[in-house]
TITI-12016 format. One line per 2 residues: number of its first residue (from 1); their letters; for each residue x, y, z of C-alpha. Coordinates in pm, whole numbers, always signed. Layout:
BEGIN
NUM = a = X,Y,Z | ...
! end
This chain:
BEGIN
1 = me = +6169,+1222,+2350 | +5820,+1108,+2448
3 = ra = +5646,+842,+2244 | +5289,+880,+2116
5 = li = +5116,+559,+2014 | +4836,+588,+1758
7 = ig = +4625,+277,+1708 | +4419,+258,+1390
9 = ng = +4449,+385,+1035 | +4102,+515,+959
11 = ya = +4009,+880,+913 | +4086,+964,+1277
13 = ga = +4408,+770,+1323 | +4558,+880,+993
15 = ra = +4477,+1246,+1055 | +4615,+1241,+1411
17 = ae = +4941,+1087,+1292 | +4972,+1356,+1027
19 = vl = +4910,+1637,+1277 | +5158,+1500,+1532
21 = da = +5425,+1446,+1268 | +5381,+1810,+1161
23 = lg = +5394,+1944,+1517 | +5710,+1750,+1601
25 = gf = +5851,+1687,+1946 | +5722,+1329,+1965
27 = ev = +5829,+989,+1845 | +5508,+888,+1670
29 = lh = +5443,+515,+1645 | +5138,+454,+1425
31 = vs = +5021,+92,+1411 | +4736,-63,+1216
33 = de = +4638,-418,+1129 | +4550,-291,+780
35 = ty = +4818,-352,+518 | +4676,-71,+302
37 = pa = +4723,+304,+345 | +4427,+494,+490
39 = yc = +4128,+472,+258 | +3765,+579,+215
41 = rh = +3546,+304,+360 | +3228,+444,+209
43 = ll = +3373,+361,-136 | +3409,-11,-59
45 = pg = +3079,-101,-233 | +3211,+49,-556
47 = la = +3534,-148,-516 | +3341,-471,-461
49 = ag = +3133,-401,-772 | +3445,-351,-984
51 = er = +3369,+17,-1043 | +3680,+142,-862
53 = av = +4042,+39,-837 | +4208,-9,-498
55 = ee = +4424,+300,-545 | +4119,+521,-597
57 = lf = +4015,+466,-235 | +4341,+589,-79
59 = lp = +4333,+925,+98 | +4574,+1173,-59
61 = pg = +4877,+1297,+139 | +4784,+1608,+333
63 = ng = +4433,+1478,+382 | +4502,+1207,+636
65 = ng = +4742,+975,+454 | +5088,+1112,+520
67 = rg = +5229,+772,+633 | +5502,+918,+849
69 = pg = +5822,+743,+952 | +5653,+577,+1249
71 = ar = +5385,+400,+1042 | +5378,+22,+1084
73 = sg = +5126,-156,+864 | +4983,-500,+916
75 = ia = +5056,-505,+1289 | +4768,-501,+1536
77 = vs = +4765,-412,+1903 | +4668,-742,+2063
79 = rl = +4641,-595,+2411 | +4656,-240,+2542
81 = fp = +4734,-158,+2904 | +4644,+214,+2924
83 = kt = +4722,+268,+3291 | +5076,+132,+3268
85 = gr = +5151,+267,+2920 | +5222,-68,+2758
87 = al = +5097,-242,+2443 | +5144,-595,+2316
89 = ls = +5161,-618,+1937 | +5045,-904,+1718
91 = ng = +5406,-983,+1621 | +5487,-1055,+1988
93 = ee = +5664,-727,+2050 | +5585,-530,+2367
95 = is = +5620,-153,+2350 | +5583,+133,+2595
97 = fd = +5426,+472,+2534 | +5380,+803,+2711
99 = ka = +5055,+904,+2545 | +4817,+724,+2314
101 = li = +4526,+772,+2076 | +4275,+491,+2032
103 = at = +4128,+527,+1682 | +4038,+167,+1608
105 = ga = +3695,+246,+1466 | +3420,-12,+1462
107 = kv = +3373,-365,+1338 | +3071,-541,+1191
109 = fv = +2829,-672,+1452 | +2766,-1042,+1395
111 = ps = +2432,-1157,+1543 | +2447,-1480,+1743
113 = sl = +2225,-1652,+1486 | +2489,-1595,+1216
115 = rh = +2808,-1675,+1405 | +2805,-2039,+1297
117 = mf = +2847,-1919,+936 | +3083,-1626,+982
119 = gr = +3445,-1738,+991 | +3358,-2091,+885
121 = cg = +3207,-2039,+542 | +3424,-1881,+275
123 = nv = +3134,-1709,+99 | +3015,-1521,+411
125 = ia = +3172,-1176,+409 | +3154,-881,+649
127 = mr = +3155,-557,+451 | +3384,-326,+648
129 = rm = +3742,-360,+519 | +3932,-351,+192
131 = ke = +4014,-721,+193 | +3645,-807,+241
133 = al = +3536,-594,-53 | +3802,-760,-268
135 = al = +3685,-1105,-158 | +3331,-1023,-270
137 = rr = +3466,-883,-597 | +3630,-1218,-673
139 = il = +3297,-1395,-623 | +3123,-1147,-852
141 = eg = +3377,-1207,-1128 | +3236,-1557,-1167
143 = gk = +2928,-1436,-1357 | +2595,-1309,-1224
145 = pr = +2585,-1448,-872 | +2305,-1447,-620
147 = va = +2402,-1222,-330 | +2216,-1208,-1
149 = ii = +2288,-889,+193 | +2186,-913,+558
151 = ga = +2119,-564,+687 | +1945,-281,+504
153 = gr = +2129,+1,+679 | +2352,+247,+499
155 = ig = +2626,+3,+400 | +2378,-266,+294
157 = vl = +2182,-21,+80 | +2494,+129,-81
159 = la = +2625,-218,-158 | +2293,-329,-305
161 = ea = +2286,-18,-525 | +2640,-85,-651
163 = lk = +2592,-458,-706 | +2270,-425,-904
165 = rt = +2474,-250,-1174 | +2687,-566,-1207
167 = ga = +2389,-781,-1299 | +2397,-969,-969
169 = ri = +2069,-1099,-827 | +2037,-934,-489
171 = sl = +1824,-1010,-185 | +1838,-738,+81
173 = vd = +1722,-877,+416 | +1646,-686,+735
175 = ia = +1446,-754,+1048 | +1311,-399,+1031
177 = he = +1009,-328,+814 | +1181,-60,+604
179 = il = +1527,+13,+468 | +1769,+243,+654
181 = pt = +1599,+182,+992 | +1863,+357,+1204
183 = ml = +1903,+650,+965 | +1556,+759,+850
185 = qa = +1208,+730,+992 | +1021,+449,+820
187 = dv = +781,+660,+616 | +1068,+880,+499
189 = aa = +1281,+579,+400 | +982,+439,+210
191 = rl = +1016,+731,-32 | +1370,+619,-118
193 = rp = +1296,+248,-152 | +1139,+259,-504
195 = hl = +1458,+418,-637 | +1663,+135,-485
197 = ve = +1468,-153,-637 | +1442,-9,-988
199 = gg = +1700,-78,-1256 | +1821,-413,-1132
201 = dl = +1734,-760,-1002 | +1690,-656,-641
203 = sv = +1437,-773,-382 | +1392,-610,-41
205 = la = +1290,-874,+213 | +1201,-652,+507
207 = gs = +1050,-763,+835 | +1232,-1099,+839
209 = ev = +1547,-1240,+995 | +1767,-1537,+911
211 = ag = +1629,-1849,+1082 | +1860,-2107,+925
213 = ae = +2093,-2190,+640 | +2175,-2475,+405
215 = ie = +2551,-2523,+428 | +2746,-2751,+198
217 = ge = +3097,-2802,+325 | +3224,-2450,+385
219 = tv = +2975,-2277,+154 | +2632,-2134,+233
221 = rs = +2395,-2236,-47 | +2073,-2076,+80
223 = lr = +1922,-1891,+373 | +1586,-1964,+534
225 = ls = +1409,-1657,+669 | +1175,-1640,+967
227 = dg = +872,-1606,+737 | +966,-1927,+553
229 = te = +1123,-1762,+248 | +1416,-1950,+97
231 = vp = +1695,-1728,-39 | +1945,-1911,-266
233 = cd = +2286,-1745,-255 | +2639,-1763,-388
235 = av = +2756,-1503,-137 | +2626,-1374,+196
237 = vl = +2729,-1024,+301 | +2691,-912,+660
239 = at = +2596,-545,+677 | +2441,-585,+1020
241 = gv = +2562,-265,+1182 | +2880,-202,+1377
243 = vp = +3011,-207,+1733 | +3316,-22,+1870
245 = nt = +3640,-212,+1818 | +3767,-228,+2178
247 = ef = +3824,-594,+2260 | +4201,-540,+2279
249 = le = +4167,-325,+2593 | +4250,-474,+2930
251 = sd = +3942,-541,+3143 | +3994,-243,+3373
253 = gp = +4063,+0,+3090 | +3838,+284,+2978
255 = hr = +3463,+222,+2987 | +3355,+86,+2649
257 = td = +3007,-73,+2668 | +2871,+145,+2387
259 = gl = +3185,+325,+2280 | +3465,+482,+2477
261 = av = +3367,+778,+2692 | +3574,+1091,+2630
263 = nd = +3566,+1448,+2755 | +3571,+1757,+2533
265 = rm = +3950,+1722,+2504 | +3894,+1371,+2359
267 = et = +4065,+1220,+2665 | +3938,+894,+2814
269 = gv = +3920,+821,+3186 | +4291,+733,+3177
271 = hg = +4517,+1038,+3179 | +4715,+1074,+2857
273 = vy = +4502,+822,+2665 | +4275,+978,+2402
275 = aa = +4020,+837,+2159 | +3849,+956,+1840
277 = gd = +3630,+833,+1555 | +3385,+544,+1549
279 = vi = +3526,+393,+1868 | +3386,+669,+2093
281 = rf = +3056,+818,+2197 | +3058,+1197,+2177
283 = rt = +2849,+1498,+2273 | +2604,+1620,+2010
285 = vs = +2457,+1967,+1960 | +2134,+1848,+2123
287 = gk = +2323,+1751,+2439 | +2307,+1375,+2389
289 = ka = +2586,+1122,+2382 | +2598,+933,+2054
291 = qg = +2802,+707,+1831 | +2825,+720,+1455
293 = ql = +3044,+950,+1258 | +3071,+1193,+979
295 = il = +3418,+1193,+829 | +3456,+1558,+928
297 = na = +3369,+1469,+1289 | +3634,+1198,+1307
299 = rl = +3899,+1424,+1158 | +3814,+1713,+1392
301 = qa = +3820,+1485,+1695 | +4159,+1349,+1585
303 = ev = +4305,+1696,+1542 | +4187,+1800,+1889
305 = aa = +4331,+1482,+2041 | +4663,+1522,+1859
307 = rn = +4707,+1882,+1972 | +4633,+1786,+2331
309 = ia = +4881,+1499,+2312 | +5133,+1765,+2209
311 = ga = +5050,+1978,+2514 | +4773,+2211,+2398
313 = ea = +4439,+2269,+2570 | +4210,+2223,+2269
315 = tc = +3844,+2128,+2302 | +3605,+1972,+2056
317 = pp = +3267,+2147,+2016 | +2939,+1952,+2019
319 = lf = +2894,+1784,+1682 | +2613,+1696,+1446
321 = lg = +2510,+1344,+1365 | +2445,+1294,+998
323 = nv = +2456,+1061,+700 | +2388,+1049,+327
325 = vk = +2293,+766,+90 | +2293,+813,-287
327 = ig = +2065,+593,-499 | +2096,+679,-867
329 = pv = +2026,+1052,-900 | +1845,+1070,-565
331 = ig = +1987,+1102,-215 | +1855,+1030,+131
333 = av = +2009,+1249,+402 | +1973,+1305,+773
335 = ag = +2137,+1547,+1014 | +2086,+1625,+1379
337 = dv = +1835,+1472,+1619 | +1517,+1358,+1441
339 = dg = +1359,+1156,+1720 | +1132,+1434,+1843
341 = ag = +757,+1446,+1783 | +747,+1795,+1632
343 = ne = +788,+1700,+1266 | +685,+1918,+973
345 = dh = +691,+1796,+611 | +769,+2024,+318
347 = rv = +811,+2000,-55 | +1124,+2169,-184
349 = gd = +1154,+2171,-561 | +1107,+1807,-656
351 = sf = +1223,+1683,-317 | +1088,+1599,+27
353 = lr = +1207,+1757,+352 | +1104,+1677,+708
355 = vt = +1227,+1909,+981 | +1208,+1820,+1349
357 = le = +1119,+2116,+1568 | +1114,+2109,+1947
359 = es = +992,+2410,+2144 | +1153,+2708,+1971
361 = gm = +1430,+2537,+1778 | +1509,+2292,+1499
363 = tg = +1689,+1978,+1612 | +1735,+1800,+1279
365 = fq = +1608,+1717,+931 | +1549,+1427,+691
367 = fv = +1563,+1467,+315 | +1482,+1252,+13
369 = gl = +1528,+1398,-332 | +1770,+1574,-564
371 = pe = +2107,+1694,-433 | +2062,+2040,-584
373 = dl = +1745,+2094,-379 | +1935,+2013,-60
375 = rg = +2224,+2240,-156 | +1976,+2521,-208
377 = ll = +1843,+2476,+144 | +2175,+2472,+326
379 = pg = +2239,+2847,+354 | +1875,+2945,+394
381 = vl = +1740,+2691,+639 | +1980,+2445,+789
383 = kr = +2202,+2706,+952 | +1903,+2870,+1120
385 = fe = +1793,+2679,+1425 | +1511,+2896,+1564
387 = aa = +1177,+2743,+1468 | +1024,+3067,+1345
389 = rv = +1322,+3141,+1120 | +1320,+2786,+982
391 = re = +953,+2823,+883 | +1018,+3168,+738
393 = al = +1312,+3046,+533 | +1117,+2749,+401
395 = as = +821,+2967,+306 | +1044,+3210,+118
397 = yg = +1273,+2953,-43 | +1085,+2974,-372
399 = gp = +1249,+2674,-535 | +1080,+2531,-850
401 = gf = +752,+2366,-761 | +781,+2458,-393
403 = sp = +462,+2440,-188 | +505,+2616,+148
405 = gv = +348,+2494,+467 | +299,+2162,+634
407 = la = +189,+1877,+410 | -53,+1607,+512
409 = ag = +110,+1269,+553 | +146,+1102,+217
411 = aw = +44,+1411,+23 | +376,+1427,-161
413 = a = +539,+1140,-344
! end
């Protein structure tokens, strides 16, 4: 019987293992350096804030957490040799495989200016894994600490939103001049920022980077920003973006500069070796290659890869990029390609929508407002990609307080 090696226990790895176990015909060996079952990473801020228990994050069986007989927790692949079908495990064992799926996700990017703190100081935490969220939770249990979050992207913002409900004093630092710089255009993100800072002791220190730190023993006591601001802290959380987790690959393995390259079958440049999830770059509906995942994307990619490992000829269609951030009752959302110049701004109910139109079609949208306004748009607008039909649908939406047409910049707040 052939052996399929699955590396990683995120959404993609867990789903692929479940599919292969169901299909049968393979010895499935599923390894992960995580000691926990597959879990929802986007819920880690709530775990850190004490709002959720560990068990609440686990994926239910049948939804990517079957934990088949070949599951081996707490064991990492130290080195993978794709061309020769060998893997060296962290426990010293060497195994062989016939086919493999790389689903190792991404890890927090640590800027060079922060590396002297990360790994050395016990109160510097990278917010990506269960054990890191639990480490921050222990610090928070000591009272109302001062927490410096470096990075105002999606994870940094979600963590800040969760921690402000604990009474912590939060400083959210980013070199960009607005929150969510890789998710929303700056003037769109600015509409969400007031909701983030209200209802807690939270300061957004945008447009600055960490220039230095006061370190006492193995504890960071304060950060000094590039504009001279001093930020006292009991904990420093790195939410500085992510990079594909590929350092375990041999040097002549699949190309991985900005994520592993895969074809529509999710196969890398090495025959029989597949990849899915945050570790890859994939084809989008606008024809670009991109990183960054929706959970549904990762699961679909994993299912395609698993079926091809089992001998099928499945292909993965081009996928949407997208993301959502919830701040109190308001959400910020993005889907598709929003980098084009053909933007039109609309008011929908009590919410703001920007659609990006290029030539005759819609390439993406950005939204800030109430979830019910976005749900109302989904069937009428977001599944229609011709520019004329998008405008027609928006003009006839008729939601409460809707003003059709293009709004002047800043006319809606």
